[in-house]
C-alpha positions as semicolon CSV with decimal commas, in nm:
position;residue;x (nm);y (nm);z (nm)
1;M;5,323;1,058;-3,199
2;K;5,079;0,746;-3,128
3;K;5,038;0,900;-2,764
4;I;4,921;1,226;-2,921
5;F;4,670;1,053;-3,154
6;L;4,541;0,844;-2,884
7;L;4,509;1,153;-2,677
8;I;4,310;1,341;-2,916
9;K;4,105;1,038;-2,987
10;I;3,990;1,024;-2,617
11;V;3,945;1,390;-2,604
12;S;3,715;1,371;-2,871
13;I;3,522;1,076;-2,746
14;V;3,465;1,225;-2,416
15;L;3,337;1,575;-2,584
16;T;3,111;1,388;-2,828
17;S;2,968;1,177;-2,554
18;T;2,921;1,476;-2,339
19;S;2,717;1,679;-2,597
20;I;2,492;1,382;-2,675
21;A;2,409;1,322;-2,304
22;N;2,350;1,707;-2,272
23;S;2,108;1,693;-2,595
24;G;1,942;1,384;-2,429
25;Q;1,870;1,573;-2,130
26;T;1,676;1,849;-2,320
27;N;1,464;1,599;-2,507
28;F;1,315;1,392;-2,187
29;L;1,034;1,623;-2,133
30;D;0,935;1,590;-2,505
31;Q;1,001;1,211;-2,512
32;G;0,778;1,182;-2,198
33;I;0,491;1,370;-2,338
34;F;0,495;1,182;-2,664
35;L;0,493;0,832;-2,454
36;F;0,216;0,975;-2,241
37;E;0,017;1,071;-2,535
38;K;0,060;0,717;-2,657
39;K;-0,047;0,605;-2,321
40;N;0,270;0,435;-2,225
41;F;0,266;0,586;-1,875
42;D;0,523;0,388;-1,725
43;T;0,805;0,468;-1,951
44;A;0,675;0,816;-1,989
45;K;0,689;0,848;-1,604
46;I;1,070;0,748;-1,612
47;F;1,118;1,013;-1,875
48;F;0,948;1,280;-1,680
49;E;1,152;1,173;-1,361
50;K;1,484;1,235;-1,567
51;D;1,368;1,561;-1,673
52;I;1,314;1,653;-1,318
53;V;1,666;1,537;-1,231
54;F;1,832;1,762;-1,498
55;N;1,583;2,043;-1,456
56;P;1,408;2,053;-1,111
57;R;1,230;2,351;-1,191
58;S;1,025;2,156;-1,478
59;E;0,670;2,227;-1,378
60;N;0,547;2,040;-1,684
61;S;0,713;1,715;-1,585
62;Y;0,548;1,729;-1,249
63;L;0,216;1,816;-1,420
64;Y;0,259;1,511;-1,628
65;L;0,340;1,282;-1,336
66;A;0,032;1,392;-1,143
67;K;-0,159;1,313;-1,465
68;I;0,008;0,962;-1,477
69;F;-0,075;0,899;-1,087
70;K;-0,447;1,042;-1,162
71;Q;-0,454;0,751;-1,426
72;N;-0,311;0,510;-1,171
73;E;-0,551;0,643;-0,894
74;N;-0,277;0,711;-0,686
75;D;-0,416;1,045;-0,522
76;K;-0,131;1,088;-0,269
77;E;0,145;1,100;-0,546
78;Q;-0,092;1,318;-0,765
79;E;-0,117;1,562;-0,486
80;T;0,266;1,577;-0,430
81;N;0,342;1,648;-0,786
82;L;0,061;1,910;-0,840
83;N;0,212;2,060;-0,528
84;N;0,532;2,079;-0,672
85;A;0,408;2,229;-1,000
86;L;0,239;2,508;-0,784
87;I;0,536;2,592;-0,602
88;I;0,745;2,639;-0,922
89;N;0,450;2,825;-1,067
90;P;0,149;2,918;-0,847
91;K;-0,046;3,042;-1,128
92;N;-0,036;2,705;-1,320
93;E;-0,415;2,686;-1,418
94;E;-0,397;2,301;-1,498
95;A;-0,237;2,211;-1,175
96;L;-0,479;2,431;-0,965
97;Y;-0,783;2,282;-1,165
98;M;-0,633;1,924;-1,110
99;L;-0,577;1,969;-0,750
100;T;-0,931;2,125;-0,677
101;L;-1,072;1,823;-0,828
102;L;-0,872;1,612;-0,604
103;K;-0,977;1,808;-0,284
104;I;-1,320;1,767;-0,413
105;K;-1,297;1,388;-0,445
106;Q;-1,147;1,365;-0,097
107;S;-1,428;1,576;0,049
108;N;-1,204;1,854;0,164
109;Y;-1,438;2,124;0,141
110;D;-1,214;2,397;0,277
111;K;-0,913;2,320;0,075
112;A;-1,163;2,299;-0,234
113;K;-1,299;2,644;-0,176
114;E;-0,969;2,802;-0,106
115;L;-0,816;2,656;-0,444
116;I;-1,139;2,763;-0,643
117;N;-1,081;3,112;-0,524
118;K;-0,726;3,107;-0,635
119;F;-0,812;2,953;-0,984
120;I;-1,070;3,234;-1,017
121;L;-0,788;3,500;-0,976
122;V;-0,560;3,342;-1,231
123;C;-0,760;3,150;-1,463
124;K;-0,730;3,235;-1,848
125;S;-0,761;2,957;-2,079
126;F;-0,924;2,708;-1,825
127;C;-1,205;2,963;-1,681
128;S;-1,478;2,753;-1,844
129;K;-1,403;2,490;-1,605
130;K;-1,485;2,731;-1,306
131;K;-1,855;2,646;-1,315
132;S;-1,837;2,282;-1,302
133;M;-1,595;2,317;-1,033
134;Q;-1,824;2,537;-0,802
135;D;-2,111;2,299;-0,871
136;M;-1,911;2,003;-0,736
137;L;-1,822;2,209;-0,458
138;T;-2,178;2,298;-0,370
139;K;-2,252;1,937;-0,338
140;L;-1,984;1,913;-0,048
141;I;-2,135;2,228;0,141
142;P;-2,177;2,110;0,488
143;E;-2,546;2,151;0,590
144;N;-2,477;2,417;0,858
145;E;-2,337;2,652;0,590
146;K;-2,628;2,585;0,354
147;N;-2,876;2,714;0,612
148;N;-2,630;3,032;0,663
149;N;-2,666;3,129;0,298
């Protein structure tokens, strides 16, 4: 009788801990966003990384990681996370916008021009940013191309 009671206790503990762990997985993104908004970037980064472990197709976690790396001025990691977000959703306007700005910052004229053209095709909520991106790109136009236009 004691063995059965002990077995029931163990099974219930395992099931309870499993359900708690699973419910925590779904909150990693929300917790990360909350911490990001509080400007607690180091801890938010951990939650976004945990979210990606349990949900590798979490484009929002990649996007927020890119925002954190932008804050930390780590262009390489920012670009990696933006590219990951765009692999998951090629129409992610915010990721396209951020990557375009990064390419303009890096003076990569051709890639920035390509990204602006993609952005124009998919923009819905960020369309107001199109003009400012094109103005920034114009400043990068090589002299020989300015003369051809």
